[in-house]
N, C-alpha and C positions, 0 to 999 in steps of 0.2 A: 503494500498501500504506500510506506515509504515513498518509493520508484515514478509513484504516481504520481503523489504532491507537487514532486519535484519537475515531473514536467508540465505539471496542468502549471505553479507560477511560471517560470520559463518563457510557458506561449502570454502568458500574462504580464506585462510589456509596464500597464497602466498602473498606478494606484493613490489611495487616495493618502499621504502622505504622515496625516494628523494621527488618521486611525490606525497606520501604522504601524506609526516609532508608541502610542499607548500602548496595545497590542504587546506592544513588544515582539515584530514576526521578524522572522529572516528568510532570505529567499540568496540564492547563488546561479549562478552561469559561467558559459564558456559561449562565448558571442566572436563570432570568426569577424577579420577585419575589414573583410570584402563586405559584411553589412555596416559597417561605423561612414557612411558616407564623407560628414564634412571631415574624416579625416587624412584621407585621398590623396589631395592635394600636396601634406606635408612629406607623402610613404614613397621609398622608392619601389615598395611593393603592398601588394597587398593581403599577402597569404603569412596562413598565424592567425593567430585570437588572441583576448583575450579572459582571462580568469576573471569573474568576480563575482563579491557578494558583498549584502545590502542588510543594515539590521535597523533594528530603530529601538526606542528607550525613551526612559524620562534623564531630566538630570535632577540636579538636591534642588533644583532653583523650583524644580515642578515644569520643565520645558519639554518638550518634545524633543527629538534629536534622532537623527538619520547618520550610521558610518554608514560610505562608501570604503572600500577597499577593494585595490585594481590593481595586476601584477599581468603582464607578459612584457616579449619581445616583441618590436616596431626594428622595420629598414626606413631610420629618417636618409634626409639625398644630404650629404656633408657641404656644405656651402661656399669651401675653398674649391675642394678636386674635384664637385657633383658624384660620385660617387656612395655607392651605399652604404652604411652606417647602421652596425647594430646600435640599438639603447634599448637599455630596458624600467619598463614602466612598477614604478611600486608607491600605488599611491594610499594612503591610509586617510581622510579628513572625514573629521566630525562636523554636521551639518546643523544646527541650532534652529530652531523652526520659531515660527515668530506666525496671530495671526495675520500682522499685516503692514506695511511699509513703514511707517512709523514706529509702531512698535520696537523693525528692525533696525533703522535707525538709529533708534534710542538706545538698546544695546550695541550697539558697533563704536559709537558715541566712544561708550562707557569703557568699553573696551577691547580696545584694535585690533589683537588677535584673535577675537572674534569672527568663525563663518556660516554664515547663516541663512536661511531664504524662507521665503512667505512660505505656510502652511501647503499646499495643490493638492484641492480632491482629484487632478487627473492628472497627476507626475508621471512621465514619463523617461523610466525607468534607464532606458538604453540610452535615451535623451543624455542624462544624470551620467550616465556612466561616461560617453564620449566625452562629455564637458571637464569631467576630472582626468581624465584622459591628456585630452588637451593643453589643460590648466600643466598640467607636468613638463611635456616635451621644451624642449629649450630654447629657449625663439632665434637663433643662429647655429643648430649643430655643427660641431662641425670635430674632425677625430684631434681626440689628443696629440698626434703627431705624424701632416699633415703632411706631405710633400708638397704643398703649392705654396707654402711659404719661405720654403728655401730659396728659394729662383735668385741669386747670385747675376747678377750684371757688370757683365765684365768691360772696362776698360782700355781703348787698346792705347790711348793715350799717358803721361807719366804723371799722376801731381806735380802739379808747379808748387805744393809744398815740400813734399819730399825734396828734391832736386834742391830745395834753398838749403833744405838742413843739411845735404850733404854738404855743399856749396860752405856752409857754416861750418859745420867738423871742419871740415880739410884748415880752412882759417884758422879754425884753435889749434891745428898740431903746430 
């Protein structure tokens, strides 16, 4: 029966975020990168998948929260050499939920480290997972040891200051 429940929740990608948190629900899945369309322009390849988990609960201030956990490897495009570059995504975000934007803004002003969202009766789980992946990606990906930054320009002319330095040392002798 547990396998059926897992399959049911996997197909069900829309939840009421507040109720989900209040009931302490948990869902998880494995989503192919090919199904995460907003990532496609940033990737060298859409092969592979992301493992994700979403759980809900209530914090000590009795606010509902969602914990989003996403892991997997993507192939980004190095911005220097334009070749594929592996990047491991490992996201763990707690999103505190608020009834409206005013309460969310007030809480974020009081605690700058707070990550919050407005309670959504029709939260698209796949959109949330994709948002978290997008936020985890580097702004300009590049290999740590990319050959493109090692270009050395050869100058066929001698440096005039080097010639002057040689003349100065000869005069001193």
